N, C-alpha and C positions, 0 to 999 in steps of 0.2 A: 346406271339407270336412274333418272331423276325421281324425286319423291312423288311428284304429281303423276308421272307415268306409272310408277310402282303402285300407287293407290288405284289407278285405273285397272291395272292387271289384277289386283286383289279383288276388286269389285266384280270384274268379269268372271273370275274363277268362282266366286261365291254364287253368282247367278247360275253359271253352268253346272256347278255341283248340285244346287238345289233342284234344278230342272231335271238333271239326270236321276237324282234320288226319287223324285216324283214319278218319272217315267218307269223306273225299275219297279216301284211299288205297284203301279197300275198294271204292269206286265205280269206281276206275280212270279210264280215259280218257272214260268216259261220264257223269262226274259232272255235267256240264251238263244232259244230257237227263234225269238222275234227279232234278233239282231239289234238290240238297243245300242245306239251309238252316241254316248254323251259327248259334249264338246270338250271335256277335260281330256288329259293325256290318255291315249290308248294306242296299243300296237299289238301285233300278233306275229309269232314265229312258229312255223309248223302248226301243231294243234294247240299251242298255248296262246291265249289272248289275255292281255291286261287291259282293264278299263278303269276309268275314274281314278287314276293314280294322282295322289296329292301328298306333299310333304307338309305336315302340320307342326308348327312351332308353338312356343308358349304364347299365351294371350298378349295382345298389344300392351306395352307399357308406355309411360311418359317419355322414356328414352327411345324415341322413334328410330327405327333402323337397327337397333341393337337386338340381335337374335342369339339366344343361348339355348343350350339343351336342358333337359331332354326334349326330344322331338319324336314324332311317329310318322310312319308311312301308311297311308290308307289306300286301299285298292281292292278291286274285285278280279279274281283270277279264274279264268275258264280253261278247262282241259277238254279239248275236243277229240283227244285220242282214245283208243281203247284200253290204255294202260294207265294206272294211277301213277302220279309223279309226286315226289316230295319237293318242297321249296327249301333248298339248302342254305340260301343266303339272300339277303337284301342289303345293298350298299348305296349310300348317297354320296355322290362326288363332293369332296370337301368336308364330309361329315362322318365318314367311316361306316362300319358295318352295324346292322341292326340286330338286336336280340329277338329271336323268333320264338313265339309260344303258340301252341295250338289252342283252339277254343276250349277244349276240355282235356284234362289229364296232362301228361308230359310227353316229351318226344318231339318229333319233327311235324311240321305242318304238311299235311298230305292233301293233294288236290285229286279227288277221285276221277276215274275214267268217266268221260262225258258228264262231268260235274263241275262244281265251282266252289270257291272259298272266298269269303269276305274277310279282308284284313283291316282291322281298325274298328272302333266302336264297341260298346258294351256287349259282352257275350260272344264276341268273335275272336278269331285269331289275331295276334298282334305282332307288330314289327317296330320296336322302339330303339331309338338311337340315344345313347347316354349323353353325348355332348357333340354339338355340331360346330364346325369351324367358322371362321369369320367370313369366308366366301359364300356361305349359305345365308342368304338374306330374304326376308319376306318380299314377295313380288318377283323373285327370280324364277327362271325355268331351269331347274337343276337336273343333272343327269342322275337317273336312278337305275340300278341294275339288279334284276331278279335272276337268281341262279337255280335252275331246276335239275333234278337228278338225271333226266334223259335229254331234254331239249337243250340244256346248258344255259348260257347267259342270254337274257332278253333285256335290252336297254331302251330307255326312252327319256325324254325330258318332261318333268312334272313341275307344276306350280308349287312354290313355297308360300304358305299362307299361315297367318296366326290363328290360334284356336278361339276365334271370335264368331259371333253371329251363327251362321249355318254350320260352322266347323267346331262349335263348342263341344258337342257330345262325341266328336271324333278325335279331339285333341289329346295331348299328353297330360299326365298328371302334373300339377304345379311343382315348381322348384321348391324343395323344402327350405324352411328358414334355417339360418345357421344356428347351431346349438348354443345354449347359454352356458358359458364357462363358469365353473365354481372356483373360488379362491384356492390356491395351492397351499399346502402346509407352511411353506416358507412365508406366504403372505399373511398368515394368521399372527395376531399380536401375541407376544410372549408375556405371561403374567408378571407383573412387577412385584418386588418385595419378597420373592420366594428364594430361599437359599438353595444352593446346589447341593447334591448328595454329599460332596466332600466337606462342605461347610457344616452341614448337619452332623456328620460323623465327628468332626473336630470338636464341635460344641458339646456333644454328648460325652466325649472322652474327658474334656476339661471338667465338666460337672461331676463326673465319677471320681476324679482325682481329688477335687476339693472336698467331696463328701467323706472320703477315706481319711483325709488329713485331720478333719475335725474330730474323728473318732479315735 
């Protein structure tokens, strides 16, 4: 994909994401019943529906086109069935499996019966990928697979976008700076002019011998 086309895809994704977010806010808690359908990636299998799925990478750097981890997957998951389901895995093609965490506490991410769960953003459940492969580039439509306890695998292609502009608050934490290394003991300078323990012992012995001879 050319750089100009990729920029066009990113711009379209940002606009669609913002419009979808505004629509969801306007709909309030009844967004599911109002069947809000954002332009971003969405699909449904059985009673499970995925909406507004996006893979968000690190903010854009001067090295355009270079995408490194960590990254996150943002989505809204609806469960239209009468039984709660757990989200057991989320994987990004070319990027591996995500680490899943619920919004509160520990354990699995649970999507309640006739309820929904937001993944990504402050105070929500999270799906973070430690490191993504070279095939995952900003502007691509990457395959993302969600695995549920009852429904099984639900896959779709989602935009890959950097954590800029509309996606800043949804993006991953920044890559930490490399640690500053301290000099090793071998690098430290050895004090000059100091005698070794053996030299000191020899000197002391010679002094004692000379003192005894004078007496």
